[in-house]
N, C-alpha and C positions, 0 to 999 in steps of 0.2 A: 504493500500500500504506500509506504513512504517514498519508495523509489519513483513511483509514478508521479507523485506530487513534485519531487525535486526535479525530475526530468521536464515536467511541464513548465516550471519556472525558468529552466535553462533554455528552453526552446520556444518560448512565447513569441508569436508574431510571424512564424514561418508557416508556409502551406505544407511543408513536409521536409524532413531532413534526416539523413541516416548518418550515424557515426560508426566508423569501422574499427575493428580490433582483430589482430591476427588470431588464427585458430591454433590451439595447442592445449588440449584438455587431458589431464590424467587424474581420474578420480576413482575411488573405490566406494561403491554404494551397495546398500542392502537390498533395495528394490527399485523399480522403475521410477516411482514418485521421488525417491531420494535422488536418483540420477538426474531427473528433469529439474529438480530444485537446484542441484549443483551446477548444471549447465546454464540455467537461467541466471544464477548468481555470477557465473563467469562472464556472461554476456550482458551484465547489468548496464554497461555503457553503450550498448548497441540499441538505439531507440529511434523510431520513426514517429514524428509528431505531425498530425494533420488536424487543422481546425478551421471552421468558418464562423464568423460572428456578424451579427447585424443588430440594428435597433428595431424595437417593436413598440408601437404606440398603443400599448395596452398594459394593464396591471399584471403583476406576477401571477396572481391567482387565476386569471383568465388564461394566460399562457400555460400554466400548469394543468388546467383542465383539458387542454388540447393534447399535451404530450403524455399525461399520466394514464390515459385510457389506451393501453397498448392494443387491445383488441379492435379498436376503431381506426388505427393508423392507416389501414388500407383504403379508407374512405376519402382521405385527403392527401396522403403522403406519396409523392411521386417516386421516392427512393426506396420504399419498402412495400412490396406487394402484399406482405402479410407480417403481422407481429402478434405475439400472444404471451401472456404471463401476468402475474400479479405483483404488485409492489410490496415486497416483503424481503428483508435481508436474508440472503441465502436461497431465495426462491428461484426456480428455473424460468428462463425466458427463451423465446425462439424468434428468429427474424429471417425473412426472405428478402434479401437486398437486391436491387436492380439499378446499379449505378451506371451513368452514361459511359458507353464504350467498353463495358465489362459484361461477362456472362452473369446471369442470376446466381446468387450465392446464398445458401442456407447456413445459418449459424445458430448454435445453441449456447446460451450463456447462463450466468448466475448473477443476481442482483447483489452488488457489493454494498451500496448505500443509497439512500434516498432521503431528501428533505423536502417536504411540501413547499411549493412555490419557489424552490431554490435549485435543487439539483437531483439528477438521477445518474447513477453509475452502475455499469455492469461489466463483467469480465468474460472474455471468450478465449478458449484455447485454439490457436491456429496451427494445428499440426504439432509435430514433435518439437519441443524446446522453444516454442514461440507462443506468446500470449498477447492479448489486446485488452486494453481498458477503454471502453466506450463511455463517453460522458455527455451529459446535457446540463448546462448551467443557465440560470436566470438571475441576472444582476439588476436590482432596482437602481434607477438613476435619480439620485437626490430626492426631492419632494414631489417630483412629477409622477405621472402614472406610467411613464415609459420605462422600458427595460432593455438591457443588452442581453441578447440570446446567443449563447455559444454552444456549438455542436462539434464534437471532435473525437479523436482517438489517439491512443498511445500504443504502439506496437513494440514489444520488447523481446529480445532473445535472439537465438541463432538465425531464424528466418527473416528477421528485420533487415539484415544486410542485403537480401535478395529481392526486396520490394522495389520495383522500378519506378522511375519518375512518372511514367504514364499511368501506373497503378495508383500512385499517390495523387496524381491529378484527377483521375476518375473518382476516387473517394472524395476529394475536395469538392468536385462538382456535385457529387451526390449529396453531401452535407449542405452545400449551398442551395440546391433545389429544395431539400427538405426545409431549410430555414425560411426560404421565401414562402413556402406553403404554410408553415406555422404562423408566419407574420400575417399572411392574408386571412387565415382562419381566425386567429385571435383578435385581430383588429375588427373584423366583421362582427364577431361575437360581442366585442366591447361596444360597438356602435348600436347593435341590436338590443343590448341590455338596458338602454336608457340611462345608464350611469355616466356615460362619456360626456365631458364638457362640450358645450356647443359654441 
């Protein structure tokens, strides 16, 4: 958990960056899980960071109502044909992603953390010795009703070094398309609520 936070701070502002480290692992492990943990620890510095951010003219609770109902993502989300799961730490979630220029991809993950009106984090294992932390964050802007909405991913481990520029670009465009859809849906809901200032 802490490694992801530190990596995000180190790489904030980039659409995607990979940091290389030479291969040379000699470990003695009792089981596969211990081996995977050892390899991930060795590749701690190999991180790809992808994030898209935008402003949304709606309160955090309205934005949260859009993204927290995973089962309805397919109704409005151009980047995910299907999503399912419940918001509970440790609960399983699944997604069928369809990013521009990439084949559809199914992933199964686990909820790491969630804070109403603020953030949603889930982790996904991407093959052997590679994992992803997906996150969505809602940041209130001062005393206004607007928010900054961030949607991104941290990929860590052996496989991170093999993620190409085109793959990072496709993921970035996927998060961008999702963010634009969240913005449109949340702002329309805010206007329809009758609570928005005129």
